[in-house]
mmCIF file of the N, C-alpha and C atoms, coordinates in Angstrom:
data_MODEL
# 
_entry.id   MODEL 
# 
loop_
_atom_site.group_PDB 
_atom_site.id 
_atom_site.type_symbol 
_atom_site.label_atom_id 
_atom_site.label_alt_id 
_atom_site.label_comp_id 
_atom_site.label_asym_id 
_atom_site.label_entity_id 
_atom_site.label_seq_id 
_atom_site.pdbx_PDB_ins_code 
_atom_site.Cartn_x 
_atom_site.Cartn_y 
_atom_site.Cartn_z 
_atom_site.occupancy 
_atom_site.B_iso_or_equiv 
_atom_site.pdbx_formal_charge 
_atom_site.auth_seq_id 
_atom_site.auth_comp_id 
_atom_site.auth_asym_id 
_atom_site.auth_atom_id 
_atom_site.pdbx_PDB_model_num 
ATOM 1   N N  . UNK A 1 1  ? -33.817 -75.089 -48.597 1.00 0.00 ? 1  UNK A N  1 
ATOM 2   C CA . UNK A 1 1  ? -34.636 -75.986 -49.368 1.00 0.00 ? 1  UNK A CA 1 
ATOM 3   C C  . UNK A 1 1  ? -35.773 -76.488 -48.498 1.00 0.00 ? 1  UNK A C  1 
ATOM 4   N N  . UNK A 1 2  ? -36.916 -76.596 -49.108 1.00 0.00 ? 2  UNK A N  1 
ATOM 5   C CA . UNK A 1 2  ? -38.069 -77.040 -48.339 1.00 0.00 ? 2  UNK A CA 1 
ATOM 6   C C  . UNK A 1 2  ? -38.443 -78.491 -48.640 1.00 0.00 ? 2  UNK A C  1 
ATOM 7   N N  . UNK A 1 3  ? -37.811 -79.094 -49.609 1.00 0.00 ? 3  UNK A N  1 
ATOM 8   C CA . UNK A 1 3  ? -38.116 -80.479 -49.954 1.00 0.00 ? 3  UNK A CA 1 
ATOM 9   C C  . UNK A 1 3  ? -37.168 -81.401 -49.183 1.00 0.00 ? 3  UNK A C  1 
ATOM 10  N N  . UNK A 1 4  ? -37.679 -82.134 -48.187 1.00 0.00 ? 4  UNK A N  1 
ATOM 11  C CA . UNK A 1 4  ? -36.815 -82.928 -47.302 1.00 0.00 ? 4  UNK A CA 1 
ATOM 12  C C  . UNK A 1 4  ? -35.948 -83.961 -48.023 1.00 0.00 ? 4  UNK A C  1 
ATOM 13  N N  . UNK A 1 5  ? -36.489 -84.660 -49.008 1.00 0.00 ? 5  UNK A N  1 
ATOM 14  C CA . UNK A 1 5  ? -35.710 -85.685 -49.700 1.00 0.00 ? 5  UNK A CA 1 
ATOM 15  C C  . UNK A 1 5  ? -34.589 -85.041 -50.526 1.00 0.00 ? 5  UNK A C  1 
ATOM 16  N N  . UNK A 1 6  ? -34.901 -83.940 -51.177 1.00 0.00 ? 6  UNK A N  1 
ATOM 17  C CA . UNK A 1 6  ? -33.884 -83.230 -51.946 1.00 0.00 ? 6  UNK A CA 1 
ATOM 18  C C  . UNK A 1 6  ? -32.782 -82.722 -51.022 1.00 0.00 ? 6  UNK A C  1 
ATOM 19  N N  . UNK A 1 7  ? -33.158 -82.166 -49.879 1.00 0.00 ? 7  UNK A N  1 
ATOM 20  C CA . UNK A 1 7  ? -32.171 -81.670 -48.926 1.00 0.00 ? 7  UNK A CA 1 
ATOM 21  C C  . UNK A 1 7  ? -31.301 -82.807 -48.403 1.00 0.00 ? 7  UNK A C  1 
ATOM 22  N N  . UNK A 1 8  ? -31.914 -83.942 -48.073 1.00 0.00 ? 8  UNK A N  1 
ATOM 23  C CA . UNK A 1 8  ? -31.155 -85.089 -47.574 1.00 0.00 ? 8  UNK A CA 1 
ATOM 24  C C  . UNK A 1 8  ? -30.186 -85.608 -48.630 1.00 0.00 ? 8  UNK A C  1 
ATOM 25  N N  . UNK A 1 9  ? -30.640 -85.677 -49.870 1.00 0.00 ? 9  UNK A N  1 
ATOM 26  C CA . UNK A 1 9  ? -29.779 -86.133 -50.959 1.00 0.00 ? 9  UNK A CA 1 
ATOM 27  C C  . UNK A 1 9  ? -28.613 -85.179 -51.162 1.00 0.00 ? 9  UNK A C  1 
ATOM 28  N N  . UNK A 1 10 ? -28.889 -83.896 -51.151 1.00 0.00 ? 10 UNK A N  1 
ATOM 29  C CA . UNK A 1 10 ? -27.845 -82.882 -51.306 1.00 0.00 ? 10 UNK A CA 1 
ATOM 30  C C  . UNK A 1 10 ? -26.838 -82.979 -50.163 1.00 0.00 ? 10 UNK A C  1 
ATOM 31  N N  . UNK A 1 11 ? -27.339 -83.107 -48.944 1.00 0.00 ? 11 UNK A N  1 
ATOM 32  C CA . UNK A 1 11 ? -26.461 -83.206 -47.772 1.00 0.00 ? 11 UNK A CA 1 
ATOM 33  C C  . UNK A 1 11 ? -25.591 -84.461 -47.861 1.00 0.00 ? 11 UNK A C  1 
ATOM 34  N N  . UNK A 1 12 ? -26.205 -85.591 -48.165 1.00 0.00 ? 12 UNK A N  1 
ATOM 35  C CA . UNK A 1 12 ? -25.503 -86.870 -48.188 1.00 0.00 ? 12 UNK A CA 1 
ATOM 36  C C  . UNK A 1 12 ? -24.447 -86.945 -49.292 1.00 0.00 ? 12 UNK A C  1 
ATOM 37  N N  . UNK A 1 13 ? -24.777 -86.441 -50.465 1.00 0.00 ? 13 UNK A N  1 
ATOM 38  C CA . UNK A 1 13 ? -23.893 -86.620 -51.623 1.00 0.00 ? 13 UNK A CA 1 
ATOM 39  C C  . UNK A 1 13 ? -22.989 -85.431 -51.919 1.00 0.00 ? 13 UNK A C  1 
ATOM 40  N N  . UNK A 1 14 ? -23.282 -84.277 -51.358 1.00 0.00 ? 14 UNK A N  1 
ATOM 41  C CA . UNK A 1 14 ? -22.460 -83.107 -51.659 1.00 0.00 ? 14 UNK A CA 1 
ATOM 42  C C  . UNK A 1 14 ? -21.823 -82.518 -50.398 1.00 0.00 ? 14 UNK A C  1 
ATOM 43  N N  . UNK A 1 15 ? -22.626 -82.165 -49.435 1.00 0.00 ? 15 UNK A N  1 
ATOM 44  C CA . UNK A 1 15 ? -22.107 -81.481 -48.241 1.00 0.00 ? 15 UNK A CA 1 
ATOM 45  C C  . UNK A 1 15 ? -21.286 -82.413 -47.354 1.00 0.00 ? 15 UNK A C  1 
ATOM 46  N N  . UNK A 1 16 ? -21.845 -83.537 -46.964 1.00 0.00 ? 16 UNK A N  1 
ATOM 47  C CA . UNK A 1 16 ? -21.172 -84.411 -46.006 1.00 0.00 ? 16 UNK A CA 1 
ATOM 48  C C  . UNK A 1 16 ? -19.802 -84.900 -46.480 1.00 0.00 ? 16 UNK A C  1 
ATOM 49  N N  . UNK A 1 17 ? -19.639 -85.316 -47.743 1.00 0.00 ? 17 UNK A N  1 
ATOM 50  C CA . UNK A 1 17 ? -18.294 -85.732 -48.167 1.00 0.00 ? 17 UNK A CA 1 
ATOM 51  C C  . UNK A 1 17 ? -17.262 -84.609 -48.041 1.00 0.00 ? 17 UNK A C  1 
ATOM 52  N N  . UNK A 1 18 ? -17.657 -83.386 -48.306 1.00 0.00 ? 18 UNK A N  1 
ATOM 53  C CA . UNK A 1 18 ? -16.742 -82.249 -48.180 1.00 0.00 ? 18 UNK A CA 1 
ATOM 54  C C  . UNK A 1 18 ? -16.441 -81.942 -46.715 1.00 0.00 ? 18 UNK A C  1 
ATOM 55  N N  . UNK A 1 19 ? -17.448 -82.090 -45.867 1.00 0.00 ? 19 UNK A N  1 
ATOM 56  C CA . UNK A 1 19 ? -17.218 -81.905 -44.426 1.00 0.00 ? 19 UNK A CA 1 
ATOM 57  C C  . UNK A 1 19 ? -16.238 -82.946 -43.907 1.00 0.00 ? 19 UNK A C  1 
ATOM 58  N N  . UNK A 1 20 ? -16.395 -84.182 -44.358 1.00 0.00 ? 20 UNK A N  1 
ATOM 59  C CA . UNK A 1 20 ? -15.493 -85.247 -43.906 1.00 0.00 ? 20 UNK A CA 1 
ATOM 60  C C  . UNK A 1 20 ? -14.059 -84.957 -44.325 1.00 0.00 ? 20 UNK A C  1 
ATOM 61  N N  . UNK A 1 21 ? -13.864 -84.446 -45.531 1.00 0.00 ? 21 UNK A N  1 
ATOM 62  C CA . UNK A 1 21 ? -12.515 -84.049 -45.960 1.00 0.00 ? 21 UNK A CA 1 
ATOM 63  C C  . UNK A 1 21 ? -11.968 -82.936 -45.072 1.00 0.00 ? 21 UNK A C  1 
ATOM 64  N N  . UNK A 1 22 ? -12.819 -81.989 -44.740 1.00 0.00 ? 22 UNK A N  1 
ATOM 65  C CA . UNK A 1 22 ? -12.398 -80.888 -43.868 1.00 0.00 ? 22 UNK A CA 1 
ATOM 66  C C  . UNK A 1 22 ? -12.020 -81.396 -42.485 1.00 0.00 ? 22 UNK A C  1 
ATOM 67  N N  . UNK A 1 23 ? -12.813 -82.316 -41.949 1.00 0.00 ? 23 UNK A N  1 
ATOM 68  C CA . UNK A 1 23 ? -12.487 -82.885 -40.639 1.00 0.00 ? 23 UNK A CA 1 
ATOM 69  C C  . UNK A 1 23 ? -11.149 -83.612 -40.693 1.00 0.00 ? 23 UNK A C  1 
ATOM 70  N N  . UNK A 1 24 ? -10.915 -84.361 -41.766 1.00 0.00 ? 24 UNK A N  1 
ATOM 71  C CA . UNK A 1 24 ? -9.652  -85.094 -41.898 1.00 0.00 ? 24 UNK A CA 1 
ATOM 72  C C  . UNK A 1 24 ? -8.467  -84.124 -41.928 1.00 0.00 ? 24 UNK A C  1 
ATOM 73  N N  . UNK A 1 25 ? -8.606  -83.033 -42.671 1.00 0.00 ? 25 UNK A N  1 
ATOM 74  C CA . UNK A 1 25 ? -7.527  -82.039 -42.729 1.00 0.00 ? 25 UNK A CA 1 
ATOM 75  C C  . UNK A 1 25 ? -7.292  -81.395 -41.369 1.00 0.00 ? 25 UNK A C  1 
ATOM 76  N N  . UNK A 1 26 ? -8.370  -81.084 -40.669 1.00 0.00 ? 26 UNK A N  1 
ATOM 77  C CA . UNK A 1 26 ? -8.230  -80.455 -39.353 1.00 0.00 ? 26 UNK A CA 1 
ATOM 78  C C  . UNK A 1 26 ? -7.666  -81.431 -38.316 1.00 0.00 ? 26 UNK A C  1 
ATOM 79  N N  . UNK A 1 27 ? -8.041  -82.700 -38.396 1.00 0.00 ? 27 UNK A N  1 
ATOM 80  C CA . UNK A 1 27 ? -7.465  -83.690 -37.467 1.00 0.00 ? 27 UNK A CA 1 
ATOM 81  C C  . UNK A 1 27 ? -5.965  -83.826 -37.712 1.00 0.00 ? 27 UNK A C  1 
ATOM 82  N N  . UNK A 1 28 ? -5.582  -83.827 -38.969 1.00 0.00 ? 28 UNK A N  1 
ATOM 83  C CA . UNK A 1 28 ? -4.153  -83.887 -39.304 1.00 0.00 ? 28 UNK A CA 1 
ATOM 84  C C  . UNK A 1 28 ? -3.432  -82.649 -38.784 1.00 0.00 ? 28 UNK A C  1 
ATOM 85  N N  . UNK A 1 29 ? -4.054  -81.483 -38.957 1.00 0.00 ? 29 UNK A N  1 
ATOM 86  C CA . UNK A 1 29 ? -3.458  -80.237 -38.456 1.00 0.00 ? 29 UNK A CA 1 
ATOM 87  C C  . UNK A 1 29 ? -3.351  -80.274 -36.931 1.00 0.00 ? 29 UNK A C  1 
ATOM 88  N N  . UNK A 1 30 ? -4.330  -80.869 -36.266 1.00 0.00 ? 30 UNK A N  1 
ATOM 89  C CA . UNK A 1 30 ? -4.246  -81.028 -34.810 1.00 0.00 ? 30 UNK A CA 1 
ATOM 90  C C  . UNK A 1 30 ? -3.076  -81.932 -34.448 1.00 0.00 ? 30 UNK A C  1 
ATOM 91  N N  . UNK A 1 31 ? -2.938  -83.051 -35.130 1.00 0.00 ? 31 UNK A N  1 
ATOM 92  C CA . UNK A 1 31 ? -1.858  -83.993 -34.847 1.00 0.00 ? 31 UNK A CA 1 
ATOM 93  C C  . UNK A 1 31 ? -0.490  -83.356 -35.083 1.00 0.00 ? 31 UNK A C  1 
ATOM 94  N N  . UNK A 1 32 ? -0.418  -82.449 -36.061 1.00 0.00 ? 32 UNK A N  1 
ATOM 95  C CA . UNK A 1 32 ? 0.838   -81.764 -36.378 1.00 0.00 ? 32 UNK A CA 1 
ATOM 96  C C  . UNK A 1 32 ? 1.080   -80.543 -35.498 1.00 0.00 ? 32 UNK A C  1 
ATOM 97  N N  . UNK A 1 33 ? 0.116   -80.228 -34.630 1.00 0.00 ? 33 UNK A N  1 
ATOM 98  C CA . UNK A 1 33 ? 0.272   -79.121 -33.703 1.00 0.00 ? 33 UNK A CA 1 
ATOM 99  C C  . UNK A 1 33 ? -0.117  -77.755 -34.245 1.00 0.00 ? 33 UNK A C  1 
ATOM 100 N N  . UNK A 1 34 ? -0.779  -77.710 -35.392 1.00 0.00 ? 34 UNK A N  1 
ATOM 101 C CA . UNK A 1 34 ? -1.174  -76.427 -35.974 1.00 0.00 ? 34 UNK A CA 1 
ATOM 102 C C  . UNK A 1 34 ? -2.532  -75.946 -35.476 1.00 0.00 ? 34 UNK A C  1 
ATOM 103 N N  . UNK A 1 35 ? -3.368  -76.888 -35.066 1.00 0.00 ? 35 UNK A N  1 
ATOM 104 C CA . UNK A 1 35 ? -4.684  -76.572 -34.530 1.00 0.00 ? 35 UNK A CA 1 
ATOM 105 C C  . UNK A 1 35 ? -4.703  -77.078 -33.095 1.00 0.00 ? 35 UNK A C  1 
ATOM 106 N N  . UNK A 1 36 ? -5.259  -76.281 -32.212 1.00 0.00 ? 36 UNK A N  1 
ATOM 107 C CA . UNK A 1 36 ? -5.291  -76.632 -30.789 1.00 0.00 ? 36 UNK A CA 1 
ATOM 108 C C  . UNK A 1 36 ? -5.919  -78.013 -30.584 1.00 0.00 ? 36 UNK A C  1 
ATOM 109 N N  . UNK A 1 37 ? -5.346  -78.798 -29.687 1.00 0.00 ? 37 UNK A N  1 
ATOM 110 C CA . UNK A 1 37 ? -5.868  -80.152 -29.464 1.00 0.00 ? 37 UNK A CA 1 
ATOM 111 C C  . UNK A 1 37 ? -7.309  -80.170 -28.951 1.00 0.00 ? 37 UNK A C  1 
ATOM 112 N N  . UNK A 1 38 ? -7.729  -79.105 -28.296 1.00 0.00 ? 38 UNK A N  1 
ATOM 113 C CA . UNK A 1 38 ? -9.093  -79.069 -27.767 1.00 0.00 ? 38 UNK A CA 1 
ATOM 114 C C  . UNK A 1 38 ? -10.054 -78.297 -28.676 1.00 0.00 ? 38 UNK A C  1 
ATOM 115 N N  . UNK A 1 39 ? -9.622  -77.957 -29.881 1.00 0.00 ? 39 UNK A N  1 
ATOM 116 C CA . UNK A 1 39 ? -10.485 -77.218 -30.804 1.00 0.00 ? 39 UNK A CA 1 
ATOM 117 C C  . UNK A 1 39 ? -11.685 -78.077 -31.195 1.00 0.00 ? 39 UNK A C  1 
ATOM 118 N N  . UNK A 1 40 ? -12.831 -77.450 -31.287 1.00 0.00 ? 40 UNK A N  1 
ATOM 119 C CA . UNK A 1 40 ? -14.053 -78.128 -31.720 1.00 0.00 ? 40 UNK A CA 1 
ATOM 120 C C  . UNK A 1 40 ? -14.063 -78.098 -33.255 1.00 0.00 ? 40 UNK A C  1 
ATOM 121 N N  . UNK A 1 41 ? -13.732 -79.225 -33.851 1.00 0.00 ? 41 UNK A N  1 
ATOM 122 C CA . UNK A 1 41 ? -13.572 -79.270 -35.307 1.00 0.00 ? 41 UNK A CA 1 
ATOM 123 C C  . UNK A 1 41 ? -14.877 -79.013 -36.043 1.00 0.00 ? 41 UNK A C  1 
ATOM 124 N N  . UNK A 1 42 ? -15.978 -79.413 -35.465 1.00 0.00 ? 42 UNK A N  1 
ATOM 125 C CA . UNK A 1 42 ? -17.266 -79.146 -36.106 1.00 0.00 ? 42 UNK A CA 1 
ATOM 126 C C  . UNK A 1 42 ? -17.518 -77.638 -36.184 1.00 0.00 ? 42 UNK A C  1 
ATOM 127 N N  . UNK A 1 43 ? -17.190 -76.942 -35.115 1.00 0.00 ? 43 UNK A N  1 
ATOM 128 C CA . UNK A 1 43 ? -17.346 -75.484 -35.116 1.00 0.00 ? 43 UNK A CA 1 
ATOM 129 C C  . UNK A 1 43 ? -16.406 -74.856 -36.152 1.00 0.00 ? 43 UNK A C  1 
ATOM 130 N N  . UNK A 1 44 ? -15.166 -75.338 -36.221 1.00 0.00 ? 44 UNK A N  1 
ATOM 131 C CA . UNK A 1 44 ? -14.217 -74.775 -37.182 1.00 0.00 ? 44 UNK A CA 1 
ATOM 132 C C  . UNK A 1 44 ? -14.693 -74.982 -38.618 1.00 0.00 ? 44 UNK A C  1 
ATOM 133 N N  . UNK A 1 45 ? -15.181 -76.178 -38.922 1.00 0.00 ? 45 UNK A N  1 
ATOM 134 C CA . UNK A 1 45 ? -15.678 -76.441 -40.282 1.00 0.00 ? 45 UNK A CA 1 
ATOM 135 C C  . UNK A 1 45 ? -16.862 -75.529 -40.587 1.00 0.00 ? 45 UNK A C  1 
ATOM 136 N N  . UNK A 1 46 ? -17.775 -75.390 -39.634 1.00 0.00 ? 46 UNK A N  1 
ATOM 137 C CA . UNK A 1 46 ? -18.925 -74.511 -39.846 1.00 0.00 ? 46 UNK A CA 1 
ATOM 138 C C  . UNK A 1 46 ? -18.494 -73.059 -40.025 1.00 0.00 ? 46 UNK A C  1 
ATOM 139 N N  . UNK A 1 47 ? -17.521 -72.624 -39.235 1.00 0.00 ? 47 UNK A N  1 
ATOM 140 C CA . UNK A 1 47 ? -17.039 -71.240 -39.344 1.00 0.00 ? 47 UNK A CA 1 
ATOM 141 C C  . UNK A 1 47 ? -16.414 -70.990 -40.711 1.00 0.00 ? 47 UNK A C  1 
ATOM 142 N N  . UNK A 1 48 ? -15.574 -71.903 -41.159 1.00 0.00 ? 48 UNK A N  1 
ATOM 143 C CA . UNK A 1 48 ? -14.922 -71.721 -42.456 1.00 0.00 ? 48 UNK A CA 1 
ATOM 144 C C  . UNK A 1 48 ? -15.934 -71.746 -43.594 1.00 0.00 ? 48 UNK A C  1 
ATOM 145 N N  . UNK A 1 49 ? -16.797 -72.752 -43.589 1.00 0.00 ? 49 UNK A N  1 
ATOM 146 C CA . UNK A 1 49 ? -17.792 -72.857 -44.660 1.00 0.00 ? 49 UNK A CA 1 
ATOM 147 C C  . UNK A 1 49 ? -18.781 -71.691 -44.615 1.00 0.00 ? 49 UNK A C  1 
ATOM 148 N N  . UNK A 1 50 ? -19.207 -71.327 -43.408 1.00 0.00 ? 50 UNK A N  1 
ATOM 149 C CA . UNK A 1 50 ? -20.153 -70.223 -43.275 1.00 0.00 ? 50 UNK A CA 1 
ATOM 150 C C  . UNK A 1 50 ? -19.571 -68.901 -43.720 1.00 0.00 ? 50 UNK A C  1 
ATOM 151 N N  . UNK A 1 51 ? -18.339 -68.643 -43.329 1.00 0.00 ? 51 UNK A N  1 
ATOM 152 C CA . UNK A 1 51 ? -17.688 -67.396 -43.727 1.00 0.00 ? 51 UNK A CA 1 
ATOM 153 C C  . UNK A 1 51 ? -17.531 -67.292 -45.233 1.00 0.00 ? 51 UNK A C  1 
ATOM 154 N N  . UNK A 1 52 ? -17.122 -68.379 -45.844 1.00 0.00 ? 52 UNK A N  1 
ATOM 155 C CA . UNK A 1 52 ? -16.921 -68.378 -47.298 1.00 0.00 ? 52 UNK A CA 1 
ATOM 156 C C  . UNK A 1 52 ? -18.264 -68.230 -48.010 1.00 0.00 ? 52 UNK A C  1 
ATOM 157 N N  . UNK A 1 53 ? -19.275 -68.952 -47.545 1.00 0.00 ? 53 UNK A N  1 
ATOM 158 C CA . UNK A 1 53 ? -20.603 -68.846 -48.154 1.00 0.00 ? 53 UNK A CA 1 
ATOM 159 C C  . UNK A 1 53 ? -21.140 -67.424 -48.035 1.00 0.00 ? 53 UNK A C  1 
ATOM 160 N N  . UNK A 1 54 ? -21.002 -66.842 -46.858 1.00 0.00 ? 54 UNK A N  1 
ATOM 161 C CA . UNK A 1 54 ? -21.457 -65.472 -46.637 1.00 0.00 ? 54 UNK A CA 1 
ATOM 162 C C  . UNK A 1 54 ? -20.765 -64.524 -47.610 1.00 0.00 ? 54 UNK A C  1 
ATOM 163 N N  . UNK A 1 55 ? -19.457 -64.688 -47.782 1.00 0.00 ? 55 UNK A N  1 
ATOM 164 C CA . UNK A 1 55 ? -18.686 -63.823 -48.673 1.00 0.00 ? 55 UNK A CA 1 
ATOM 165 C C  . UNK A 1 55 ? -19.177 -63.869 -50.106 1.00 0.00 ? 55 UNK A C  1 
ATOM 166 N N  . UNK A 1 56 ? -19.395 -65.085 -50.619 1.00 0.00 ? 56 UNK A N  1 
ATOM 167 C CA . UNK A 1 56 ? -19.762 -65.202 -52.036 1.00 0.00 ? 56 UNK A CA 1 
ATOM 168 C C  . UNK A 1 56 ? -21.211 -64.815 -52.297 1.00 0.00 ? 56 UNK A C  1 
ATOM 169 N N  . UNK A 1 57 ? -22.034 -64.725 -51.258 1.00 0.00 ? 57 UNK A N  1 
ATOM 170 C CA . UNK A 1 57 ? -23.434 -64.344 -51.452 1.00 0.00 ? 57 UNK A CA 1 
ATOM 171 C C  . UNK A 1 57 ? -23.672 -62.844 -51.296 1.00 0.00 ? 57 UNK A C  1 
ATOM 172 N N  . UNK A 1 58 ? -22.610 -62.070 -51.129 1.00 0.00 ? 58 UNK A N  1 
ATOM 173 C CA . UNK A 1 58 ? -22.741 -60.620 -51.016 1.00 0.00 ? 58 UNK A CA 1 
ATOM 174 C C  . UNK A 1 58 ? -23.267 -60.039 -52.329 1.00 0.00 ? 58 UNK A C  1 
ATOM 175 N N  . UNK A 1 59 ? -23.936 -58.884 -52.273 1.00 0.00 ? 59 UNK A N  1 
ATOM 176 C CA . UNK A 1 59 ? -24.431 -58.260 -53.512 1.00 0.00 ? 59 UNK A CA 1 
ATOM 177 C C  . UNK A 1 59 ? -23.305 -57.986 -54.517 1.00 0.00 ? 59 UNK A C  1 
ATOM 178 N N  . UNK A 1 60 ? -22.132 -57.636 -54.021 1.00 0.00 ? 60 UNK A N  1 
ATOM 179 C CA . UNK A 1 60 ? -20.968 -57.445 -54.887 1.00 0.00 ? 60 UNK A CA 1 
ATOM 180 C C  . UNK A 1 60 ? -19.933 -58.494 -54.496 1.00 0.00 ? 60 UNK A C  1 
ATOM 181 N N  . UNK A 1 61 ? -20.046 -59.695 -55.067 1.00 0.00 ? 61 UNK A N  1 
ATOM 182 C CA . UNK A 1 61 ? -19.155 -60.770 -54.646 1.00 0.00 ? 61 UNK A CA 1 
ATOM 183 C C  . UNK A 1 61 ? -17.688 -60.416 -54.900 1.00 0.00 ? 61 UNK A C  1 
ATOM 184 N N  . UNK A 1 62 ? -16.798 -60.982 -54.100 1.00 0.00 ? 62 UNK A N  1 
ATOM 185 C CA . UNK A 1 62 ? -15.379 -60.685 -54.248 1.00 0.00 ? 62 UNK A CA 1 
ATOM 186 C C  . UNK A 1 62 ? -14.823 -61.267 -55.544 1.00 0.00 ? 62 UNK A C  1 
ATOM 187 N N  . UNK A 1 63 ? -13.733 -60.675 -55.972 1.00 0.00 ? 63 UNK A N  1 
ATOM 188 C CA . UNK A 1 63 ? -13.018 -61.220 -57.128 1.00 0.00 ? 63 UNK A CA 1 
ATOM 189 C C  . UNK A 1 63 ? -12.329 -62.515 -56.687 1.00 0.00 ? 63 UNK A C  1 
ATOM 190 N N  . UNK A 1 64 ? -11.814 -63.248 -57.630 1.00 0.00 ? 64 UNK A N  1 
ATOM 191 C CA . UNK A 1 64 ? -11.093 -64.474 -57.293 1.00 0.00 ? 64 UNK A CA 1 
ATOM 192 C C  . UNK A 1 64 ? -9.900  -64.149 -56.402 1.00 0.00 ? 64 UNK A C  1 
ATOM 193 N N  . UNK A 1 65 ? -9.204  -63.093 -56.701 1.00 0.00 ? 65 UNK A N  1 
ATOM 194 C CA . UNK A 1 65 ? -8.045  -62.692 -55.895 1.00 0.00 ? 65 UNK A CA 1 
ATOM 195 C C  . UNK A 1 65 ? -8.463  -62.332 -54.462 1.00 0.00 ? 65 UNK A C  1 
ATOM 196 N N  . UNK A 1 66 ? -9.533  -61.561 -54.334 1.00 0.00 ? 66 UNK A N  1 
ATOM 197 C CA . UNK A 1 66 ? -10.029 -61.197 -53.003 1.00 0.00 ? 66 UNK A CA 1 
ATOM 198 C C  . UNK A 1 66 ? -10.480 -62.429 -52.233 1.00 0.00 ? 66 UNK A C  1 
ATOM 199 N N  . UNK A 1 67 ? -11.138 -63.355 -52.930 1.00 0.00 ? 67 UNK A N  1 
ATOM 200 C CA . UNK A 1 67 ? -11.607 -64.566 -52.273 1.00 0.00 ? 67 UNK A CA 1 
ATOM 201 C C  . UNK A 1 67 ? -10.432 -65.420 -51.820 1.00 0.00 ? 67 UNK A C  1 
ATOM 202 N N  . UNK A 1 68 ? -9.407  -65.502 -52.630 1.00 0.00 ? 68 UNK A N  1 
ATOM 203 C CA . UNK A 1 68 ? -8.209  -66.267 -52.247 1.00 0.00 ? 68 UNK A CA 1 
ATOM 204 C C  . UNK A 1 68 ? -7.592  -65.678 -50.979 1.00 0.00 ? 68 UNK A C  1 
ATOM 205 N N  . UNK A 1 69 ? -7.490  -64.355 -50.924 1.00 0.00 ? 69 UNK A N  1 
ATOM 206 C CA . UNK A 1 69 ? -6.950  -63.711 -49.720 1.00 0.00 ? 69 UNK A CA 1 
ATOM 207 C C  . UNK A 1 69 ? -7.832  -63.971 -48.505 1.00 0.00 ? 69 UNK A C  1 
ATOM 208 N N  . UNK A 1 70 ? -9.135  -63.932 -48.707 1.00 0.00 ? 70 UNK A N  1 
ATOM 209 C CA . UNK A 1 70 ? -10.073 -64.174 -47.608 1.00 0.00 ? 70 UNK A CA 1 
ATOM 210 C C  . UNK A 1 70 ? -9.920  -65.600 -47.082 1.00 0.00 ? 70 UNK A C  1 
ATOM 211 N N  . UNK A 1 71 ? -9.878  -66.563 -47.983 1.00 0.00 ? 71 UNK A N  1 
ATOM 212 C CA . UNK A 1 71 ? -9.746  -67.959 -47.578 1.00 0.00 ? 71 UNK A CA 1 
ATOM 213 C C  . UNK A 1 71 ? -8.412  -68.187 -46.876 1.00 0.00 ? 71 UNK A C  1 
ATOM 214 N N  . UNK A 1 72 ? -7.340  -67.621 -47.408 1.00 0.00 ? 72 UNK A N  1 
ATOM 215 C CA . UNK A 1 72 ? -6.038  -67.754 -46.757 1.00 0.00 ? 72 UNK A CA 1 
ATOM 216 C C  . UNK A 1 72 ? -6.060  -67.145 -45.364 1.00 0.00 ? 72 UNK A C  1 
ATOM 217 N N  . UNK A 1 73 ? -6.708  -66.020 -45.219 1.00 0.00 ? 73 UNK A N  1 
ATOM 218 C CA . UNK A 1 73 ? -6.815  -65.380 -43.910 1.00 0.00 ? 73 UNK A CA 1 
ATOM 219 C C  . UNK A 1 73 ? -7.616  -66.249 -42.947 1.00 0.00 ? 73 UNK A C  1 
ATOM 220 N N  . UNK A 1 74 ? -8.722  -66.812 -43.421 1.00 0.00 ? 74 UNK A N  1 
ATOM 221 C CA . UNK A 1 74 ? -9.536  -67.692 -42.576 1.00 0.00 ? 74 UNK A CA 1 
ATOM 222 C C  . UNK A 1 74 ? -8.729  -68.916 -42.157 1.00 0.00 ? 74 UNK A C  1 
ATOM 223 N N  . UNK A 1 75 ? -8.013  -69.516 -43.084 1.00 0.00 ? 75 UNK A N  1 
ATOM 224 C CA . UNK A 1 75 ? -7.178  -70.680 -42.764 1.00 0.00 ? 75 UNK A CA 1 
ATOM 225 C C  . UNK A 1 75 ? -6.086  -70.307 -41.764 1.00 0.00 ? 75 UNK A C  1 
ATOM 226 N N  . UNK A 1 76 ? -5.536  -69.130 -41.921 1.00 0.00 ? 76 UNK A N  1 
ATOM 227 C CA . UNK A 1 76 ? -4.482  -68.664 -41.005 1.00 0.00 ? 76 UNK A CA 1 
ATOM 228 C C  . UNK A 1 76 ? -5.055  -68.513 -39.584 1.00 0.00 ? 76 UNK A C  1 
ATOM 229 N N  . UNK A 1 77 ? -6.277  -67.993 -39.474 1.00 0.00 ? 77 UNK A N  1 
ATOM 230 C CA . UNK A 1 77 ? -6.908  -67.809 -38.167 1.00 0.00 ? 77 UNK A CA 1 
ATOM 231 C C  . UNK A 1 77 ? -7.124  -69.143 -37.461 1.00 0.00 ? 77 UNK A C  1 
ATOM 232 N N  . UNK A 1 78 ? -7.410  -70.175 -38.235 1.00 0.00 ? 78 UNK A N  1 
ATOM 233 C CA . UNK A 1 78 ? -7.651  -71.490 -37.671 1.00 0.00 ? 78 UNK A CA 1 
ATOM 234 C C  . UNK A 1 78 ? -6.338  -72.202 -37.332 1.00 0.00 ? 78 UNK A C  1 
ATOM 235 N N  . UNK A 1 79 ? -5.268  -71.808 -38.011 1.00 0.00 ? 79 UNK A N  1 
ATOM 236 C CA . UNK A 1 79 ? -3.980  -72.437 -37.773 1.00 0.00 ? 79 UNK A CA 1 
ATOM 237 C C  . UNK A 1 79 ? -3.517  -73.324 -38.906 1.00 0.00 ? 79 UNK A C  1 
ATOM 238 N N  . UNK A 1 80 ? -4.233  -73.279 -40.032 1.00 0.00 ? 80 UNK A N  1 
ATOM 239 C CA . UNK A 1 80 ? -3.866  -74.133 -41.151 1.00 0.00 ? 80 UNK A CA 1 
ATOM 240 C C  . UNK A 1 80 ? -2.780  -73.530 -42.042 1.00 0.00 ? 80 UNK A C  1 
ATOM 241 N N  . UNK A 1 81 ? -2.531  -72.257 -41.892 1.00 0.00 ? 81 UNK A N  1 
ATOM 242 C CA . UNK A 1 81 ? -1.440  -71.583 -42.617 1.00 0.00 ? 81 UNK A CA 1 
ATOM 243 C C  . UNK A 1 81 ? -0.612  -70.780 -41.636 1.00 0.00 ? 81 UNK A C  1 
ATOM 244 N N  . UNK A 1 82 ? 0.670   -70.632 -41.937 1.00 0.00 ? 82 UNK A N  1 
ATOM 245 C CA . UNK A 1 82 ? 1.528   -69.832 -41.029 1.00 0.00 ? 82 UNK A CA 1 
ATOM 246 C C  . UNK A 1 82 ? 1.192   -68.342 -41.096 1.00 0.00 ? 82 UNK A C  1 
# 
């Protein structure tokens, strides 16, 4: 987006609240021992969101089933699933 106010509004009201939820989940996973204590949570959130965004923007987007498997695999890599 090239409109700064629109981008700021989108970030503040849509992106940031979802990032905060992701950070909370990852902090809990760290406390429970599923995510390494020294993991950079900002990097993990960016990796998960970026990977998913990249997937859905492909010319032939995945089916819901394929996307579910992809997300589960990504979560497993981070330590959020066994």
